[in-house]
C-alpha positions, -999 to +999 in steps of 0.1 A: -047+678-455-043+715-463-076+725-477-060+756-493-032+736-510-029+742-548-006+728-574+009+747-603-002+736-637+020+715-660+043+737-681+049+762-653+084+776-650+099+781-616+131+789-598+139+768-567+153+784-536+190+790-541+186+780-577+198+798-608+182+775-635+146+777-645+127+744-640+098+733-662+071+714-643+063+681-661+045+662-633+026+666-600+020+645-570+048+621-578+050+589-558+084+573-558+095+540-542+133+538-538+145+502-535+134+487-501+123+520-488+089+536-480+070+554-508+079+591-510+055+618-523+068+650-540+045+678-552+064+683-585+087+667-610+106+690-634+133+693-660+158+721-666+147+747-690+154+752-719+170+718-723+139+698-714+139+660-709+174+646-715+170+614-696+155+599-665+185+609-644+178+645-651+142+647-637+142+666-605+116+663-576+106+690-552+078+704-531+058+736-531+079+750-502+111+746-523+099+771-550+114+805-547+097+822-577+071+813-603+084+827-636+055+815-658+023+797-649+012+769-673-022+763-688-050+752-666-087+745-674-116+727-657-101+693-666-069+702-649-086+717-619-106+684-614-075+663-618-057+684-592-086+681-568-087+643-573-049+641-567-051+662-535-080+641-522-060+609-529-031+624-509-054+632-480-070+598-479-037+578-482-013+600-462-003+570-441+010+551-471+038+574-479+061+600-465+067+636-478+098+639-499+128+659-489+146+677-517+180+677-499+179+639-495+167+633-530+186+658-551+219+641-541+207+610-560+200+628-593+236+632-603+246+595-601 
């Protein structure tokens, strides 16, 4: 596990690489299990800003390395910091039970 890994707080606004739309982070450390496939881990889930949540088919998943620019960093306190620490420890302890998500493979499914 990367010991220096951090996660942006909920409510952060980011631009993805090659993206032109702001994305609002609504979830972190998302484990997804597509039908009959291995569980996949993404660092973040987000919705388009300013529209927000408009349905489950419009929630996008991506990783830290897919972020081009942080436009706004959401609120974080000691509760959030402890929660993130726990999530990252879980990731490290269970890394054999999932694969890291790949945005290019997953984004194609979001427009069905």
